[in-house]
Each structure stands twice: as structure tokens, then as C-alpha cells.
C-alpha positions in Angstrom: 95.5 72.9 178.3 95.6 73.0 174.5 93.4 70.7 172.4 94.0 70.3 168.7 90.8 70.1 166.6 91.2 68.2 163.3 88.7 66.8 160.8 89.0 65.3 157.3 85.9 67.2 156.4 87.9 70.4 156.1 91.2 70.9 154.1 94.4 69.6 155.8 96.8 72.4 156.8 99.3 73.3 154.1 101.9 74.4 156.6 103.0 74.2 160.2 99.6 74.9 161.8 96.4 73.2 162.9 92.9 73.6 161.6 91.8 74.8 165.1 93.1 74.9 168.7 90.9 75.0 171.8 92.2 76.5 175.0 89.7 76.6 177.8 86.5 78.0 176.5 88.0 79.5 173.4 88.3 77.9 169.9 90.7 79.5 167.5 90.1 78.4 163.9 92.8 79.0 161.3 92.1 80.8 158.1 90.2 78.6 155.7 90.4 79.0 151.9 88.1 77.6 149.2 89.6 74.2 149.0 87.3 71.2 148.6 88.5 68.6 151.2 87.0 65.7 149.2 89.2 66.5 146.2 92.0 68.7 147.6 91.2 71.0 144.6 90.5 74.8 144.9 87.0 75.9 144.1 87.5 78.2 141.1 84.0 79.4 140.3 82.4 82.7 141.3 83.4 84.5 144.4 80.1 83.4 146.0 81.1 79.7 145.3 84.5 80.4 146.8 83.0 82.0 149.9 80.5 79.2 150.3 83.3 76.6 150.3 85.2 78.6 152.9 82.1 78.7 155.1 81.5 75.0 154.7 85.1 74.3 155.7 84.7 76.5 158.8 81.4 74.7 159.6 83.1 71.3 159.4 85.7 72.5 162.0 83.0 73.9 164.2 81.1 70.6 163.9 84.2 68.7 164.9 84.5 70.9 168.0 80.7 70.3 168.7 80.0 74.0 168.1 77.9 76.1 165.7 78.1 79.5 164.1 76.2 80.8 167.1 79.3 80.2 169.2 81.4 82.4 166.9 82.3 85.8 168.5 85.0 87.1 166.1 85.9 86.6 162.5 88.4 88.1 160.1 87.8 88.1 156.3 90.7 88.5 154.0 90.0 89.6 150.4 92.3 90.2 147.5 90.0 93.0 146.3 87.4 95.0 148.2 85.1 94.9 145.2 84.4 91.3 146.3 83.0 92.5 149.6 79.3 92.6 148.8 79.1 89.1 147.4 81.3 87.5 150.1 79.3 89.4 152.8 76.0 88.0 151.4 77.3 84.4 151.6 78.9 84.9 155.0 75.8 86.4 156.5 73.6 83.5 155.3 75.5 81.2 157.8 74.5 83.2 160.9 71.2 83.5 162.6 70.5 86.3 165.0 73.4 88.0 166.6 76.5 88.4 164.4 80.0 88.1 165.6 82.5 91.0 165.7 84.4 91.2 162.4 86.9 93.0 160.3 87.4 92.7 156.6 90.9 93.3 155.2 92.1 93.7 151.7 95.4 92.0 151.1 97.8 91.8 148.2 97.7 88.0 148.0 96.4 84.9 149.7 97.6 81.2 149.8 97.4 79.4 146.5 96.1 82.5 144.7 92.6 82.4 146.2 90.4 85.5 146.6 89.0 84.9 150.1 90.2 83.5 153.4 88.3 83.6 156.7 89.4 82.8 160.3 87.2 82.6 163.4 87.2 82.6 167.2 84.4 80.8 169.0 83.5 80.6 172.7 82.3 77.2 173.9 80.0 78.2 176.8 78.1 81.4 175.9 
């Protein structure tokens, strides 16, 4: 069975997809960009500010699913420039305690709305 996870504490989808979908024990979270859900405006500060907004959006979705970053087993980080890796990695790492999930970081030519970072996640409900 498929359960749609939706919260107004994270940006509404800008296309034909959901914020997250739970199937059985797995939660698949769509890529989040640095959009402030309170204003629907992009965060256009430093890359650290952008990454922090992305992680806050992911946290809001995890919260709605009654999960934490400890449930996350896999992430994908998309960057428009690998020179941003160190700063994004610093912010990303600050949201996890203990064991980190598996991850890849990919440089891409462009991201939605011209942002510099997008992150998606997979979490497991009962670890």
C-alpha cells in the first residue's frame, strides 16, 4: 500500500509528484530545494544558508512521517558546482548523529528554479 506524506511545513511540489511516499517500511522523500515554505521564496544567501533550508525542509517531511534523521539510510545530493561540496557537507553532517546514511553527491548542469543544491532521501521506518 502507498501512503502519501504531505506537510505545509515544507514546500509544496512544483510538479506532478509528492513530497514523500511511504510504502511498507520505506519512506521516499522527493528532492528538496532551498525554498522557504512560509513565504514560497527561494533562500538566496550563502550556500550554507541554502543547504540549511533544504535540510529543514527534509526534517519537516520526516517529522510529518514521525521519523528522524536517524531513520535515513540513503541520500542523494545534487550540486550545480562541486566547489560547493565542502560547505554543503558541513551543513548536511550537522543534522545527523552517529551513523551516517549511504550517500552520493552528483554535480549537475542545473537544478529547478536555478538553485545550487537539492537533496533527496530514503528512510526506513523500523530500523
